[in-house]
Backbone bond lengths (Angstrom), bond angles and torsions (degrees), N, CA, C in turn:
res aa  C-N    CA-C-N  psi(-1)  N-CA   C-N-CA  omega(-1)  CA-C   N-CA-C  phi
1 M - - - 1.469 - - 1.531 110.69 -
2 R 1.288 114.46 -42.73 1.471 118.97 179.70 1.527 111.29 -64.11
3 K 1.364 116.29 -39.07 1.463 121.24 178.83 1.521 111.14 -63.46
4 F 1.313 115.98 -38.68 1.458 121.21 179.23 1.534 111.18 -63.94
5 L 1.362 115.81 -42.09 1.457 120.03 179.89 1.534 111.59 -64.98
6 I 1.335 116.02 -37.08 1.477 119.77 179.57 1.522 110.37 -65.86
7 I 1.331 115.12 -44.25 1.476 118.78 -179.77 1.521 110.46 -64.44
8 S 1.327 117.15 -41.55 1.466 120.60 179.48 1.524 110.94 -62.29
9 L 1.328 115.85 -41.56 1.462 120.12 179.75 1.524 111.04 -63.57
10 I 1.334 117.09 -40.30 1.474 120.93 178.75 1.520 110.42 -63.25
11 V 1.336 117.26 -43.01 1.470 121.78 179.87 1.512 110.77 -62.35
12 I 1.355 116.36 -42.62 1.471 120.33 -179.26 1.516 110.60 -64.70
13 V 1.357 117.01 -42.81 1.471 121.12 179.20 1.513 111.20 -62.23
14 L 1.335 116.26 -44.69 1.476 120.33 179.03 1.527 111.21 -62.43
15 G 1.329 116.19 -40.08 1.462 120.09 179.41 1.518 111.97 -62.87
16 I 1.338 115.51 -44.00 1.466 120.27 178.52 1.525 110.39 -63.12
17 A 1.346 117.44 -41.22 1.472 121.49 -178.80 1.525 111.55 -63.78
18 V 1.352 115.48 -42.38 1.485 119.55 179.63 1.511 110.34 -65.44
19 T 1.332 117.44 -41.58 1.474 120.94 -179.98 1.511 111.47 -62.54
20 V 1.332 115.50 -45.34 1.470 120.11 178.93 1.518 110.62 -61.90
21 R 1.337 114.98 -41.22 1.485 120.10 -179.79 1.525 111.42 -61.14
22 I 1.311 116.88 -43.86 1.471 121.38 179.93 1.510 111.06 -64.62
23 M 1.325 116.94 -44.36 1.463 120.46 -178.34 1.516 111.51 -65.27
24 V 1.361 116.13 -40.08 1.464 119.88 -179.00 1.519 110.71 -67.13
25 S 1.345 116.65 -43.00 1.470 119.57 -178.20 1.513 111.97 -72.16
26 K 1.293 119.85 -32.56 1.463 123.73 -177.88 1.517 111.89 -70.21
27 K 1.294 116.99 -38.60 1.467 120.26 -176.70 1.525 113.08 -64.68
28 P 1.374 119.38 -47.31 1.464 118.52 177.33 1.514 112.41 -63.92
29 A 1.374 116.28 -34.77 1.469 119.04 -179.69 1.509 110.65 -63.87
30 E 1.381 114.76 -44.69 1.461 118.29 178.82 1.520 111.03 -63.88
31 Q 1.334 115.37 -40.20 1.461 120.19 -179.84 1.518 111.08 -65.30
32 K 1.369 114.44 -38.61 1.469 119.33 -179.44 1.523 109.76 -66.60
33 E 1.359 115.93 -38.22 1.463 119.69 -178.89 1.521 111.14 -65.41
34 T 1.318 115.70 -39.44 1.459 118.64 -177.55 1.533 111.49 -73.51
35 E 1.343 116.17 -24.56 1.459 119.15 -177.18 1.543 112.46 -102.59
36 R 1.328 117.75 13.64 1.457 121.89 -176.25 1.523 110.67 -65.30
37 I 1.323 115.83 122.32 1.463 122.05 177.32 1.530 108.69 -122.49
38 V 1.320 116.18 126.26 1.459 121.26 -175.18 1.527 109.96 -93.27
39 P 1.314 118.76 121.37 1.468 119.75 175.91 1.530 110.11 -76.12
40 V 1.324 117.06 132.50 1.467 122.03 179.33 1.524 109.58 -138.38
41 E 1.313 115.23 158.03 1.467 121.85 174.62 1.517 107.97 -105.77
42 V 1.314 116.59 129.14 1.463 120.90 -175.63 1.523 110.97 -119.52
43 I 1.338 114.21 160.44 1.458 120.61 179.81 1.530 107.84 -148.76
44 P 1.322 119.01 144.17 1.460 119.61 -178.44 1.536 111.74 -78.36
45 V 1.308 115.75 149.03 1.463 121.37 174.21 1.530 108.29 -75.47
46 T 1.329 116.73 129.70 1.460 121.24 -178.01 1.523 110.55 -135.36
47 H 1.323 115.35 172.55 1.456 121.30 171.76 1.535 108.73 -88.31
48 G 1.323 116.13 144.57 1.454 120.29 179.97 1.510 111.22 -167.94
49 N 1.316 115.32 -171.97 1.464 121.98 -179.85 1.521 110.14 -103.08
50 V 1.314 115.39 137.70 1.467 121.45 178.52 1.515 108.21 -116.98
51 K 1.324 116.52 124.17 1.464 121.15 -178.75 1.520 110.09 -127.24
52 S 1.318 114.22 134.94 1.453 121.14 176.91 1.518 108.69 -114.98
53 T 1.329 116.31 123.15 1.468 120.69 -178.68 1.530 109.81 -126.16
54 C 1.322 113.69 165.96 1.460 121.39 177.75 1.526 108.11 -127.51
55 E 1.312 118.05 131.85 1.466 121.82 179.79 1.526 109.44 -105.00
56 L 1.320 114.82 127.98 1.457 122.07 -178.65 1.514 110.28 -128.10
57 I 1.317 116.47 163.06 1.461 121.81 177.41 1.534 108.57 -112.05
58 G 1.322 115.72 133.35 1.450 120.96 179.31 1.515 110.35 -140.74
59 S 1.312 116.14 -170.71 1.459 120.72 179.63 1.520 109.58 -135.04
60 I 1.331 114.96 151.93 1.463 122.43 -178.44 1.522 109.22 -101.19
61 G 1.315 114.99 133.49 1.457 120.79 177.99 1.511 110.71 -130.51
62 A 1.313 116.47 161.61 1.466 121.48 178.36 1.524 110.31 -67.48
63 N 1.320 116.04 150.25 1.460 119.99 177.62 1.529 110.43 -67.21
64 K 1.339 116.57 -37.14 1.463 121.67 176.79 1.533 108.51 -135.38
65 T 1.322 116.27 136.71 1.459 122.22 176.29 1.524 108.54 -132.69
66 A 1.327 116.42 128.39 1.469 120.72 -179.51 1.528 109.46 -128.03
67 H 1.329 116.29 127.79 1.463 122.17 173.89 1.523 108.02 -91.29
68 V 1.324 115.21 134.52 1.460 121.18 -173.28 1.527 110.04 -98.23
69 F 1.336 115.83 129.10 1.466 122.66 177.74 1.527 109.01 -127.60
70 P 1.331 118.01 140.33 1.475 119.98 175.76 1.525 110.61 -72.50
71 E 1.338 115.98 156.78 1.461 119.69 179.55 1.526 112.17 -84.36
72 T 1.329 115.70 -22.78 1.458 119.33 -178.72 1.526 110.47 -135.42
73 M 1.323 114.57 167.64 1.449 120.58 175.13 1.525 109.58 -77.96
74 G 1.332 117.73 144.67 1.447 119.12 177.90 1.521 111.88 173.78
75 R 1.335 114.95 -169.28 1.449 121.48 -178.37 1.524 109.74 -117.05
76 I 1.337 116.90 133.79 1.462 121.14 178.94 1.526 108.97 -69.87
77 T 1.340 115.82 124.32 1.462 120.23 179.88 1.527 112.17 -108.15
78 K 1.316 116.34 -19.33 1.461 118.29 -178.39 1.528 109.36 -159.23
79 I 1.337 116.50 137.61 1.468 121.89 172.39 1.523 106.51 -109.26
80 M 1.305 116.07 118.59 1.467 121.26 -166.54 1.532 113.46 -98.74
81 V 1.311 118.35 -3.22 1.471 122.04 179.34 1.524 109.02 -135.89
82 K 1.315 115.73 164.23 1.470 121.13 176.90 1.521 109.78 -112.63
83 E 1.318 115.37 157.51 1.462 119.71 176.62 1.528 109.30 -60.99
84 G 1.310 115.14 136.12 1.459 121.65 -178.87 1.515 113.51 95.34
85 A 1.337 117.01 -18.79 1.462 120.01 -177.83 1.527 110.68 -70.92
86 Y 1.323 115.88 150.00 1.461 120.68 176.87 1.519 109.00 -87.62
87 V 1.303 117.28 135.17 1.467 122.20 179.43 1.524 109.27 -128.96
88 N 1.320 116.07 149.97 1.457 121.81 175.91 1.522 109.82 -93.28
89 K 1.300 114.95 156.66 1.461 120.05 177.62 1.529 109.51 -57.67
90 N 1.335 115.54 135.11 1.470 125.10 178.81 1.532 113.13 72.08
91 S 1.338 118.32 8.99 1.471 118.72 174.02 1.534 108.80 -77.16
92 R 1.322 116.68 155.94 1.460 121.67 -176.21 1.529 111.27 -77.13
93 L 1.314 114.94 128.79 1.462 120.68 179.62 1.531 111.03 -103.55
94 M 1.320 115.99 -43.15 1.465 120.89 -176.40 1.525 109.97 -145.54
95 A 1.331 114.96 152.49 1.466 120.49 172.16 1.520 108.50 -98.40
96 L 1.320 115.89 140.09 1.451 122.31 -174.56 1.523 110.00 -131.96
97 R 1.318 117.15 129.02 1.456 120.69 178.01 1.525 108.47 -106.12
98 N 1.319 114.73 122.09 1.463 120.01 -178.91 1.516 108.87 -81.97
99 E 1.327 116.65 112.41 1.452 121.19 -177.73 1.519 112.25 -101.21
100 T 1.304 117.15 16.08 1.451 121.02 177.50 1.530 109.48 -69.21
101 I 1.297 116.38 137.26 1.470 120.78 179.86 1.519 109.78 -58.78
102 G 1.340 114.86 131.94 1.460 120.27 -179.92 1.499 113.85 100.06
103 F 1.351 117.69 -10.50 1.463 120.08 -178.97 1.522 111.80 -103.34
104 E 1.325 117.46 -1.03 1.464 123.15 174.58 1.543 111.83 53.94
105 Y 1.313 114.62 41.73 1.475 120.86 175.29 1.538 112.96 51.63
106 E 1.312 114.56 47.64 1.470 118.59 178.43 1.525 109.45 -68.61
107 E 1.327 115.95 142.95 1.471 121.49 178.42 1.519 109.75 -105.81
108 G 1.306 113.64 135.65 1.453 119.27 178.02 1.536 109.59 -136.65
109 Y 1.318 114.75 -168.92 1.471 118.54 -175.62 1.528 110.22 -134.29
110 I 1.330 114.07 149.26 1.460 121.01 171.88 1.522 107.21 -97.97
111 M 1.335 116.79 125.62 1.464 122.53 -172.59 1.525 112.14 -102.72
112 A 1.320 115.64 155.41 1.465 121.66 175.84 1.521 109.52 -74.07
113 P 1.323 118.31 127.05 1.472 120.36 -179.45 1.532 113.53 -76.19
114 I 1.341 116.27 -24.39 1.472 121.15 178.29 1.526 108.44 -144.01
115 S 1.319 115.73 167.01 1.471 120.35 172.16 1.519 109.29 -82.63
116 G 1.325 115.79 139.03 1.467 118.92 179.88 1.512 110.99 164.85
117 N 1.304 115.81 -164.47 1.465 121.69 179.97 1.528 110.58 -101.60
118 M 1.318 115.77 143.25 1.459 120.70 176.39 1.525 108.58 -71.83
119 A 1.315 116.13 112.40 1.459 120.03 -178.84 1.519 111.06 -84.51
120 N 1.329 116.11 -45.90 1.458 120.90 -177.89 1.525 110.46 -144.03
121 I 1.312 115.80 141.61 1.464 121.82 169.25 1.522 105.87 -117.83
122 M 1.319 116.96 116.97 1.458 121.13 -170.10 1.523 114.83 -101.38
123 V 1.327 118.51 6.47 1.464 120.78 -180.00 1.532 109.36 -131.14
124 N 1.307 115.61 166.93 1.460 122.54 177.11 1.535 109.27 -120.78
125 I 1.324 115.25 166.41 1.458 119.52 174.64 1.532 108.01 -61.43
126 G 1.325 114.87 131.72 1.458 120.37 -177.82 1.511 113.76 98.46
127 S 1.326 118.08 -11.27 1.457 120.38 -179.83 1.522 110.48 -69.29
128 M 1.338 116.14 139.09 1.458 121.38 172.95 1.524 108.05 -87.59
129 V 1.322 116.51 132.37 1.458 121.20 -177.57 1.508 110.45 -130.49
130 T 1.306 116.31 159.41 1.462 123.05 176.11 1.519 108.13 -128.54
131 P 1.314 118.21 172.92 1.485 119.32 177.00 1.522 113.19 -62.54
132 Q 1.325 117.69 -10.54 1.465 120.47 177.61 1.527 112.77 -97.09
133 T 1.347 116.61 0.26 1.466 120.47 -177.80 1.524 110.74 -88.78
134 N 1.321 116.08 123.78 1.471 120.91 175.19 1.522 107.38 -81.47
135 V 1.321 117.65 107.82 1.460 120.77 -173.48 1.527 112.87 -93.97
136 A 1.343 117.76 -22.84 1.468 120.13 -177.22 1.526 110.01 -163.74
137 T 1.342 114.98 168.01 1.466 121.42 175.36 1.522 108.52 -131.92
138 V 1.325 115.19 133.31 1.469 121.85 176.80 1.522 108.43 -115.59
139 V 1.335 116.56 130.75 1.471 120.27 179.66 1.521 109.61 -122.46
140 E 1.311 114.78 144.83 1.463 121.43 175.86 1.523 106.18 -117.04
141 F 1.354 117.51 115.05 1.460 119.22 -175.29 1.531 113.20 -133.68
142 S 1.348 116.13 35.31 1.458 117.97 168.40 1.536 109.06 -69.20
143 K 1.328 114.73 -17.67 1.457 122.58 164.47 1.525 106.15 -126.91
144 V 1.324 117.46 145.21 1.451 120.65 178.34 1.518 110.21 -125.24
145 K 1.318 114.65 155.50 1.460 121.84 175.95 1.519 109.04 -103.56
146 V 1.305 116.52 133.91 1.459 121.85 174.34 1.523 107.22 -110.75
147 T 1.304 116.83 121.93 1.456 121.50 -179.93 1.528 109.38 -110.79
148 F 1.331 116.33 137.41 1.458 121.53 178.61 1.518 109.21 -156.39
149 N 1.315 115.47 168.29 1.469 121.46 -179.21 1.519 110.18 -119.08
150 M 1.326 115.28 138.69 1.460 121.64 177.74 1.510 110.00 -112.95
151 S 1.342 116.29 145.03 1.464 119.89 176.38 1.523 109.88 -69.48
152 E 1.317 115.73 155.55 1.460 119.51 -174.33 1.525 113.02 -65.69
153 N 1.334 117.86 -24.85 1.471 118.88 -179.81 1.517 113.03 -79.59
154 T 1.348 117.95 -7.65 1.467 120.47 176.41 1.521 112.25 -115.52
155 V 1.333 116.91 8.46 1.447 119.87 -174.29 1.532 112.07 -64.52
156 G 1.328 117.41 -26.58 1.456 119.88 179.66 1.513 113.70 -77.81
157 C 1.337 117.35 -1.24 1.473 120.68 -176.18 1.520 113.01 -87.94
158 T 1.327 118.00 -4.64 1.457 119.22 177.52 1.520 109.45 -144.32
159 K 1.303 115.70 160.80 1.459 121.97 178.78 1.526 107.72 -155.41
160 K 1.299 116.59 171.70 1.456 121.09 179.09 1.523 109.19 -58.84
161 G 1.324 115.86 129.45 1.464 121.36 -176.74 1.508 113.20 95.82
162 G 1.341 117.78 -10.66 1.457 121.11 178.15 1.522 111.94 -69.74
163 K 1.333 115.89 162.56 1.466 121.66 -176.82 1.531 111.67 -103.13
164 V 1.313 115.64 144.51 1.454 121.92 174.08 1.517 108.36 -133.11
165 R 1.329 115.69 156.34 1.468 121.85 175.21 1.514 108.30 -112.66
166 V 1.324 115.86 133.22 1.468 120.95 -173.92 1.529 109.53 -123.52
167 I 1.338 116.02 134.07 1.465 122.56 177.57 1.526 108.62 -127.58
168 V 1.324 116.89 137.89 1.462 121.66 176.78 1.518 109.03 -118.89
169 D 1.336 116.04 152.94 1.465 121.08 -176.04 1.524 112.75 -61.08
170 A 1.334 117.04 -31.34 1.463 120.27 -177.63 1.520 111.98 -68.29
171 M 1.350 116.73 -26.35 1.470 121.59 -179.51 1.524 109.53 -138.13
172 P 1.339 117.75 69.76 1.473 120.42 -173.72 1.527 113.86 -65.55
173 D 1.334 117.61 -22.07 1.468 120.12 -178.84 1.529 112.86 -97.49
174 K 1.328 117.06 10.08 1.455 120.41 -178.34 1.532 109.42 -126.75
175 P 1.335 117.09 86.94 1.472 119.20 178.78 1.534 111.35 -72.41
176 F 1.316 115.81 147.31 1.465 122.47 177.64 1.524 108.68 -113.31
177 Q 1.327 115.18 143.29 1.455 120.99 179.36 1.524 109.96 -98.21
178 G 1.322 115.56 132.59 1.453 120.74 179.43 1.514 112.12 -125.10
179 T 1.322 116.21 161.52 1.456 122.73 178.52 1.523 109.06 -120.56
180 V 1.312 116.68 128.03 1.462 121.06 -179.26 1.524 109.65 -64.92
181 S 1.329 116.16 124.62 1.458 121.50 -178.13 1.527 112.79 -106.80
182 E 1.332 116.73 -27.52 1.458 120.46 -178.44 1.517 109.44 -145.01
183 V 1.328 115.00 138.07 1.468 121.98 171.89 1.526 107.01 -130.91
184 S 1.311 115.55 119.28 1.469 118.89 -177.44 1.533 110.40 -60.83
185 P 1.309 117.53 139.76 1.472 120.32 179.08 1.515 113.92 -81.20
186 V 1.330 117.71 -4.16 1.469 120.71 -177.95 1.516 110.72 -125.04
187 I 1.318 115.83 155.73 1.467 123.03 177.97 1.521 108.57 -102.88
188 D 1.328 115.47 132.98 1.460 120.29 177.77 1.520 109.14 -64.11
189 P 1.336 118.43 121.77 1.470 119.90 -175.91 1.522 113.97 -69.19
190 Y 1.332 117.76 -17.32 1.460 120.97 -178.41 1.523 112.06 -90.25
191 T 1.335 116.89 -43.03 1.464 120.80 -178.37 1.516 113.09 -97.46
192 R 1.335 116.61 -12.16 1.466 122.56 -176.41 1.522 111.22 56.40
193 T 1.306 116.06 38.35 1.468 121.94 178.14 1.512 109.91 -126.33
194 I 1.322 114.99 166.03 1.456 121.76 178.87 1.522 108.90 -122.44
195 A 1.324 116.39 137.73 1.465 121.66 -176.95 1.525 110.63 -82.42
196 V 1.329 115.01 136.08 1.468 121.86 -179.37 1.529 109.03 -132.34
197 K 1.339 116.64 143.56 1.454 121.53 175.12 1.520 109.16 -126.74
198 A 1.311 115.58 142.28 1.476 121.81 177.45 1.519 108.94 -131.41
199 I 1.330 115.51 150.56 1.467 121.98 -179.97 1.528 109.09 -108.18
200 I 1.347 116.26 135.59 1.455 121.87 177.42 1.529 108.44 -125.48
201 N 1.318 116.92 128.40 1.470 120.07 173.45 1.521 109.02 -66.95
202 N 1.331 116.05 133.03 1.460 121.32 -173.40 1.531 109.85 -136.77
203 P 1.353 117.83 55.97 1.463 120.13 -173.05 1.528 113.62 -62.31
204 K 1.327 117.67 -32.46 1.468 120.67 179.11 1.530 112.00 -88.88
205 K 1.320 115.82 -1.22 1.464 122.15 177.82 1.527 112.45 56.45
206 L 1.343 114.50 40.81 1.459 119.68 176.33 1.523 111.24 -74.66
207 L 1.327 115.00 -33.63 1.468 119.85 177.55 1.524 108.90 -86.34
208 K 1.322 116.22 128.91 1.460 121.56 -176.46 1.530 110.00 -108.60
209 P 1.334 117.37 139.07 1.463 119.40 174.29 1.521 110.76 -56.42
210 G 1.327 116.17 134.90 1.459 121.56 -178.70 1.516 113.75 101.58
211 M 1.342 118.02 -13.21 1.464 120.72 178.24 1.528 111.05 -66.00
212 T 1.333 115.14 147.14 1.463 120.62 171.48 1.521 108.20 -85.27
213 A 1.320 115.56 136.10 1.466 120.05 -175.90 1.523 110.90 -120.69
214 Q 1.328 115.18 141.46 1.462 121.76 171.14 1.526 106.92 -98.40
215 I 1.316 116.23 118.31 1.459 121.09 -177.59 1.525 109.11 -102.14
216 I 1.318 116.37 127.20 1.464 121.57 177.88 1.520 107.52 -110.41
217 L 1.315 114.73 115.05 1.454 121.62 -174.10 1.525 109.07 -110.40
218 S 1.317 117.41 128.61 1.470 121.53 179.28 1.528 109.23 -78.92
219 L 1.340 116.47 121.87 1.457 121.48 179.94 1.528 111.67 -91.54
220 D 1.334 115.55 -44.66 1.472 119.68 -179.21 1.528 107.88 -164.88
221 S 1.316 116.86 158.16 1.465 121.00 177.51 1.521 110.21 -156.40
222 K 1.335 114.78 149.66 1.463 121.26 175.44 1.520 107.65 -137.99
223 D 1.320 115.43 135.23 1.457 121.07 -177.39 1.524 111.30 -106.99
224 D 1.340 114.81 146.41 1.468 122.59 174.83 1.530 111.79 54.47
225 V 1.323 116.69 53.05 1.453 121.62 175.70 1.525 108.59 -117.49
226 L 1.335 116.41 162.73 1.463 121.27 176.43 1.530 107.21 -67.80
227 A 1.324 116.38 119.20 1.458 119.65 -172.28 1.519 111.64 -136.42
228 I 1.325 115.31 149.65 1.462 121.65 175.83 1.531 108.38 -131.20
229 P 1.336 118.52 157.30 1.467 119.70 174.31 1.525 110.48 -61.26
230 K 1.286 116.26 143.44 1.461 121.79 -177.64 1.524 112.11 -60.14
231 D 1.337 116.76 -32.51 1.464 120.95 -177.09 1.524 112.37 -69.67
232 A 1.323 117.87 -17.46 1.462 119.77 -178.43 1.531 112.66 -79.54
233 L 1.323 117.06 -16.61 1.456 121.70 -174.32 1.524 110.94 -90.18
234 L 1.327 116.15 131.41 1.458 123.06 174.78 1.530 107.44 -116.73
235 D 1.343 116.08 105.17 1.463 120.34 -174.11 1.535 108.40 55.15
236 S 1.315 117.90 -111.91 1.467 120.34 -179.68 1.526 111.43 -118.19
237 Y 1.328 117.00 28.49 1.454 119.67 178.44 1.531 109.47 -144.88
238 L 1.326 114.27 166.47 1.464 121.31 176.59 1.520 107.96 -149.19
239 F 1.338 116.07 -177.33 1.463 120.03 179.88 1.518 109.96 -119.87
240 V 1.327 114.52 130.68 1.463 122.82 177.56 1.533 108.25 -106.86
241 V 1.307 117.05 137.18 1.466 121.11 -179.66 1.525 109.64 -104.58
242 K 1.343 114.83 122.35 1.462 121.43 175.63 1.523 108.22 -133.64
243 D 1.325 115.60 125.77 1.465 121.12 179.78 1.528 111.44 53.74
244 S 1.328 115.52 40.73 1.458 123.59 177.81 1.526 113.22 64.33
245 I 1.323 117.66 21.58 1.460 122.82 175.71 1.525 108.57 -117.89
246 A 1.336 116.55 132.73 1.461 121.69 179.74 1.524 109.89 -84.48
247 E 1.329 115.12 126.49 1.459 120.87 -179.87 1.526 109.43 -117.30
248 R 1.314 117.20 122.92 1.460 120.57 176.56 1.526 109.26 -73.35
249 R 1.338 116.07 132.59 1.461 120.14 -175.17 1.534 109.76 -133.92
250 D 1.317 116.97 122.54 1.468 120.95 173.45 1.523 109.22 -76.79
251 V 1.330 116.58 139.88 1.459 120.94 -177.76 1.521 109.84 -131.40
252 E 1.331 114.95 154.99 1.458 121.69 174.36 1.524 107.86 -100.33
253 V 1.311 115.51 125.50 1.467 121.79 -172.96 1.516 110.78 -101.77
254 G 1.346 115.63 139.42 1.461 121.99 174.07 1.515 110.18 -100.83
255 L 1.322 116.57 -119.32 1.459 122.53 -179.92 1.532 110.34 -72.23
256 I 1.322 116.15 128.40 1.459 121.70 174.37 1.513 108.06 -98.18
257 G 1.327 116.00 112.19 1.456 120.75 -177.16 1.513 112.39 -95.95
258 D 1.320 115.63 -171.61 1.460 121.22 -179.67 1.525 111.45 -68.36
259 K 1.350 117.05 -40.86 1.466 121.13 -177.46 1.520 112.93 -119.88
260 Y 1.329 116.52 -26.99 1.462 120.31 -175.18 1.524 110.84 -125.02
261 V 1.339 114.52 159.94 1.457 121.92 -179.51 1.518 108.83 -125.19
262 E 1.318 116.15 133.61 1.474 120.77 175.54 1.522 109.35 -76.86
263 I 1.339 116.76 131.32 1.457 121.82 178.44 1.528 108.66 -110.02
264 L 1.331 115.53 122.34 1.469 120.73 -179.03 1.526 111.75 -88.69
265 S 1.324 117.28 -34.98 1.467 120.62 178.11 1.522 109.52 -161.90
266 G 1.326 115.72 160.89 1.465 121.44 177.86 1.512 113.21 118.89
267 V 1.329 117.27 -31.49 1.468 121.19 175.76 1.518 108.59 -137.32
268 E 1.322 114.94 162.69 1.449 120.57 179.98 1.525 110.48 -119.96
269 Q 1.309 114.67 159.72 1.463 119.65 179.49 1.529 110.12 -59.59
270 G 1.326 115.80 135.50 1.457 121.57 178.35 1.516 114.42 95.76
271 E 1.331 118.08 -19.61 1.469 119.89 178.36 1.532 109.75 -66.44
272 Q 1.332 114.88 145.87 1.453 121.01 -178.63 1.526 109.27 -90.34
273 I 1.335 116.41 122.17 1.455 120.45 178.74 1.524 109.94 -114.51
274 V 1.324 116.41 153.74 1.464 121.07 -177.91 1.521 109.12 -80.64
275 L 1.313 115.44 124.60 1.468 121.62 178.53 1.520 111.70 -98.71
276 I 1.331 116.88 -38.19 1.461 122.24 179.03 1.531 108.58 -132.75
277 G 1.323 115.89 132.33 1.458 121.39 179.86 1.507 114.37 106.50
278 Q 1.339 117.71 -1.52 1.459 121.34 -176.01 1.528 113.45 -68.78
279 H 1.319 117.14 -20.63 1.467 119.85 -179.46 1.521 112.24 -71.32
280 R 1.317 117.55 -13.87 1.467 121.22 177.61 1.520 112.52 -96.47
281 L 1.318 115.58 5.94 1.464 119.73 -175.42 1.528 111.43 -109.99
282 A 1.329 114.72 150.81 1.461 121.06 173.54 1.537 110.41 -124.34
283 G 1.344 115.22 -15.14 1.456 120.74 -177.58 1.509 111.27 115.79
284 G 1.311 117.38 128.74 1.456 121.39 179.23 1.510 114.49 96.84
285 E 1.341 117.71 -5.84 1.459 119.76 -178.78 1.533 111.22 -75.02
286 K 1.313 115.03 152.79 1.447 120.25 171.69 1.519 107.49 -84.06
287 V 1.317 116.98 132.72 1.464 120.96 -174.60 1.521 110.40 -128.04
288 N 1.315 113.71 159.55 1.461 121.43 174.99 1.537 106.87 -110.33
289 P 1.344 117.86 92.84 1.465 120.24 -174.23 1.520 112.58 -76.60
290 V 1.330 115.44 130.33 1.464 122.16 176.55 1.527 108.14 -117.51
291 P 1.338 118.13 127.12 1.488 118.99 179.39 1.510 111.13 -59.49
292 G 1.335 115.01 132.59 1.457 120.27 179.93 1.499 111.45 -110.50
293 S 1.316 116.00 178.81 1.450 122.14 177.12 1.512 108.75 -125.53
294 E 1.336 116.11 148.58 1.472 119.95 -177.99 1.511 110.32 -73.38
């Protein structure tokens, strides 16, 4: 009998302890739920410029490239220039001795077909060459050509005479301006792209033939329109903060740019919109708005 009373007492004590534990833990949770305040970063709606661009990859080539061939068969006796050197049109590049029977070992010269820099010399002194032997390459790149391909859905965004911005890895902080010189009239059936060429003035010869180029093409732009940062928009709605309460607001969107979005209706200039923290909101929550920066 005594054992039974002890066990009963233990059960009653445990029951009371569990009940107290549940009541104590439930009350702070309910209190915490009612006092939940969501921290968010806000920014005012302002007027600004919205720009939409397209980034493509292309390659840089010389404006003129000439492969050098001798006029007669013979043996190279002298190379008169070095790779990289600038040569004028018709200047002597190499001496050639004609060893064909009947020509009495006449010596002649291989001339530069254009003015430019010696890109490659493909023979050595003593090499036998023929009129079919490519002995050197001369390139002229005080102007360079940039070639790239555009998708068919953006082909209407550029035309001959249009402007492009070009960046190369060697000089990432120095963009170059180019002018579109050629736009292919046909679309490649395999890649569904169209070939485009642009010309860039290169008087200091900073751009080298063979460089990979990042082409930034302007698709559309609007100036002085009601604009918000792109990150603030969720599908076709955003959150506006008034009196520390988050309000879900549907908006009509115009041009969607790289960083900003044009707003046609739904918010007004000066209203505070949520830039960071909006994914935790559904509308109606109390928030702690902190001014943000774009």
